[in-house]
C-alpha positions as CSV (number, residue, x, y, z in Angstrom):
1,M,80.8,66.6,125.1
2,R,81.9,67.3,128.6
3,I,82.2,70.7,130.3
4,H,84.3,70.7,133.4
5,I,83.9,73.4,136.1
6,V,87.0,74.3,138.2
7,A,85.8,76.0,141.4
8,P,88.8,78.0,142.6
9,I,87.8,77.4,146.3
10,T,88.2,74.8,148.9
11,T,84.6,74.9,150.4
12,P,82.6,71.8,149.5
13,G,79.1,72.3,148.2
14,L,79.4,75.8,146.7
15,S,79.8,74.3,143.2
16,R,78.0,71.1,142.5
17,V,77.3,69.2,139.3
18,E,73.5,69.8,139.8
19,D,74.1,73.5,139.8
20,F,75.1,73.4,136.1
21,T,73.0,70.6,134.6
22,D,70.1,72.8,133.7
23,Y,72.4,74.7,131.3
24,A,73.6,71.5,129.5
25,A,72.2,70.6,126.1
26,P,71.3,66.9,125.5
27,G,74.5,64.9,125.2
28,T,76.5,67.4,127.3
29,E,78.0,66.0,130.6
30,V,79.1,68.2,133.5
31,S,81.9,67.5,136.0
32,V,83.1,69.7,138.8
33,S,86.3,69.9,140.9
34,I,87.3,72.2,143.8
35,L,90.8,73.0,145.1
36,Q,92.7,70.9,147.6
37,D,94.7,74.0,148.7
38,G,93.5,77.6,148.5
39,P,91.0,80.0,149.8
40,A,87.5,79.1,151.1
41,S,86.1,81.8,148.8
42,I,87.4,84.4,146.3
43,E,86.8,87.9,147.7
44,S,90.1,89.7,147.0
45,Q,93.1,89.7,144.7
46,F,95.0,87.8,147.4
47,D,92.5,85.0,147.3
48,E,92.8,84.9,143.5
49,A,96.6,84.8,143.7
50,I,96.8,81.8,146.1
51,A,94.1,79.9,144.1
52,V,95.8,80.1,140.7
53,P,98.3,77.2,141.0
54,E,95.6,74.7,142.0
55,V,93.3,76.2,139.3
56,L,95.9,75.4,136.7
57,R,96.2,71.9,138.0
58,G,92.5,71.5,137.8
59,V,92.4,72.7,134.2
60,L,95.2,70.3,133.2
61,D,93.5,67.4,135.0
62,A,90.2,68.1,133.3
63,Q,92.0,68.1,129.9
64,E,93.8,64.9,130.7
65,S,90.5,63.2,131.6
66,G,88.9,64.1,128.3
67,A,86.9,67.3,129.0
68,D,86.1,69.4,125.9
69,A,86.1,72.7,127.7
70,V,86.7,74.2,131.1
71,I,85.0,77.0,133.0
72,I,86.8,78.7,136.0
73,D,83.9,79.3,138.4
74,C,84.7,82.8,139.5
75,M,83.9,86.3,138.2
76,G,87.5,87.3,138.8
77,D,88.7,84.8,136.2
78,P,91.7,83.7,138.3
79,G,94.4,82.1,136.2
80,L,92.4,82.4,132.9
81,G,95.3,83.6,130.7
82,A,97.7,81.2,132.2
83,A,95.3,78.3,131.8
84,R,94.9,79.2,128.1
85,E,98.7,79.1,127.7
86,I,99.0,75.5,129.0
87,A,95.8,73.9,127.9
88,R,94.8,72.6,124.4
89,I,91.1,72.9,125.1
90,P,89.1,76.1,125.5
91,V,89.0,77.7,128.9
92,F,86.4,80.3,129.8
93,G,86.1,82.9,132.6
94,P,82.6,84.1,133.6
95,G,84.0,87.7,134.0
96,Q,85.2,88.0,130.4
97,T,82.3,86.0,128.9
98,S,79.5,87.7,130.7
99,M,80.8,91.2,129.9
100,H,81.0,90.3,126.2
101,V,77.5,88.8,126.3
102,A,76.2,91.9,128.0
103,A,77.8,94.0,125.3
104,L,75.9,92.0,122.7
105,M,72.6,92.6,124.5
106,A,73.0,96.3,125.5
107,L,74.9,99.5,125.0
108,N,76.1,99.5,128.6
109,F,75.8,97.5,131.8
110,S,76.2,97.6,135.5
111,I,77.7,94.9,137.7
112,L,76.2,93.9,141.1
113,T,78.8,92.1,143.2
114,T,79.1,90.9,146.8
115,G,81.2,93.4,148.8
116,A,83.8,96.1,148.8
117,S,86.8,93.7,148.7
118,V,85.5,92.2,145.5
119,E,84.5,95.5,144.0
120,G,88.2,96.4,143.7
121,I,88.8,93.4,141.4
122,F,86.5,94.6,138.6
123,P,88.1,97.9,137.4
124,D,91.2,96.0,136.2
125,L,89.1,93.3,134.6
126,V,87.0,95.9,132.8
127,R,90.1,97.6,131.4
128,R,91.7,94.2,130.4
129,Y,88.6,93.2,128.5
130,G,88.2,96.5,126.7
131,M,84.9,97.3,128.4
132,T,85.6,100.6,130.0
133,D,83.1,102.5,127.9
134,Q,80.4,100.0,128.5
135,V,80.4,99.8,132.3
136,N,78.1,102.2,133.9
137,S,78.6,101.2,137.5
138,I,79.8,98.5,139.9
139,R,77.5,98.1,142.9
140,T,77.7,95.9,146.0
141,V,75.1,94.1,148.0
142,D,77.4,93.8,151.0
143,V,76.8,90.1,151.5
144,P,79.9,87.9,151.8
145,V,80.3,85.0,149.4
146,L,80.0,82.4,152.1
147,E,76.7,84.0,153.3
148,L,74.9,84.1,149.9
149,G,72.6,81.4,151.1
150,A,70.8,84.0,153.2
151,E,68.1,84.2,150.5
152,E,65.8,86.9,151.9
153,L,68.6,89.3,152.7
154,L,70.2,88.7,149.3
155,R,66.9,89.1,147.4
156,E,66.2,92.4,149.2
157,R,69.7,93.8,148.5
158,L,69.9,92.6,144.9
159,Q,66.6,94.2,144.2
160,R,67.6,97.5,145.7
161,Q,70.9,97.7,143.9
162,A,69.3,96.6,140.6
163,E,66.8,99.4,141.0
164,L,69.6,102.0,141.7
165,A,71.6,100.7,138.7
166,H,68.5,101.1,136.5
167,D,67.3,104.4,137.9
168,E,70.4,106.3,138.9
169,D,73.1,104.7,136.7
170,G,71.1,104.3,133.6
171,A,72.1,100.7,133.1
172,H,70.8,99.0,129.9
173,A,71.8,95.6,131.3
174,I,72.9,94.1,134.6
175,I,75.5,91.4,135.3
176,L,75.5,89.5,138.5
177,G,79.0,90.0,139.7
178,C,79.5,86.7,141.6
179,T,79.0,83.2,140.2
180,G,77.6,82.3,143.7
181,M,74.6,84.4,142.8
182,R,73.5,81.9,140.1
183,G,69.7,81.5,139.9
184,W,68.8,85.1,140.8
185,A,69.0,86.7,137.3
186,R,65.4,85.9,136.2
187,M,64.0,87.1,139.5
188,L,65.8,90.4,139.2
189,Q,64.8,90.8,135.5
190,D,61.1,90.1,136.4
191,H,61.3,92.4,139.4
192,L,62.5,95.4,137.4
193,A,59.8,94.9,134.8
194,A,57.1,94.3,137.5
195,T,57.9,97.6,139.1
196,G,57.2,99.6,136.0
197,R,60.8,100.0,134.8
198,T,62.0,99.6,131.3
199,P,62.8,95.9,130.9
200,I,66.5,95.2,130.7
201,P,68.4,91.9,130.6
202,V,70.0,90.6,133.8
203,I,72.8,88.2,133.0
204,D,73.7,85.2,135.1
205,P,77.5,84.8,134.4
206,I,77.6,81.0,134.8
207,A,74.5,80.5,132.6
208,A,76.0,82.7,129.9
209,T,79.5,81.2,130.2
210,F,78.3,77.6,130.1
211,S,76.2,78.3,127.0
212,V,79.1,80.0,125.3
213,A,81.6,77.3,126.3
214,Q,79.2,74.6,125.0
215,A,78.7,76.4,121.7
216,L,82.3,77.2,120.9
217,A,83.6,73.8,122.0
218,G,80.9,72.3,119.8
219,I,82.3,73.9,116.7
220,G,85.9,73.0,117.6
221,L,87.3,76.4,118.5
222,A,90.2,76.7,120.9
223,P,92.3,79.7,122.1
224,S,94.8,81.1,119.6
225,V,98.3,79.9,120.1
226,R,99.5,83.3,118.9
227,S,97.6,85.0,121.7
228,Y,98.4,82.3,124.3
229,P,101.7,80.7,123.4
230,S,103.0,77.9,125.6
231,P,105.3,79.2,128.4
232,P,109.0,78.6,127.9
233,R,110.2,75.4,129.6
234,K,112.4,76.2,132.6
235,P,112.9,75.1,136.2
236,V,110.2,76.5,138.5
237,A,111.1,75.9,142.1
238,G,108.4,74.5,144.3
239,F,106.0,73.6,141.5
240,E,107.6,70.4,140.2
241,E,104.3,68.4,140.2
242,L,102.5,71.1,138.2
243,M,105.3,71.3,135.7
244,A,105.3,67.6,135.3
245,V,101.6,67.7,134.6
246,M,102.2,70.4,132.0
247,G,104.5,68.1,130.1
248,R,101.9,65.4,129.5
């Protein structure tokens, strides 16, 4: 089995094969691609919109090369529905998947994301995925995506916002609201328990999504064609190359 990661950004090094191999079961391969054209990071609805055509190309290229499932490496799930309309293999978004995993683990959850411009993306996602009654709060750590490598600052702010989500918002679980925060979930979960708080799960969206993708692809599931029918064939000006790929 091969799981392909489409990183909807143009910045090299933010999504690498080695970032995902720890999640892979024996026999599962990982491949990664980034965009040729698009935003350096996803931090707004504008960023998402300009990333989508290249995301779709990445999904189709992965399918053509024999991938068994694709993950769009962004909590905003840019192009997820469109990708499912044009692909024959399962395509997963960390936003949708992590919210549903959180709902399996707890009665409600809070989301910790990067900054105010990203915070505005989540209310629409929450409604779309039917999670309005489960989300207690959306909190930000005020660290831009391209600065998430500042580990001490990120650690301090994640811990503080997780404490507030637990104490003030009554969160029964926490989701890290950016896939660039991978690797911090266990630290936060241990921190909350070590400070005398009721233990709650902290969900790394990429770890959860990779595990779900691997499991569902392994039992041969793919998106429902009734839910995601193929788009009608018609001329689409300026996207001839993408339309040609769709016809393969």
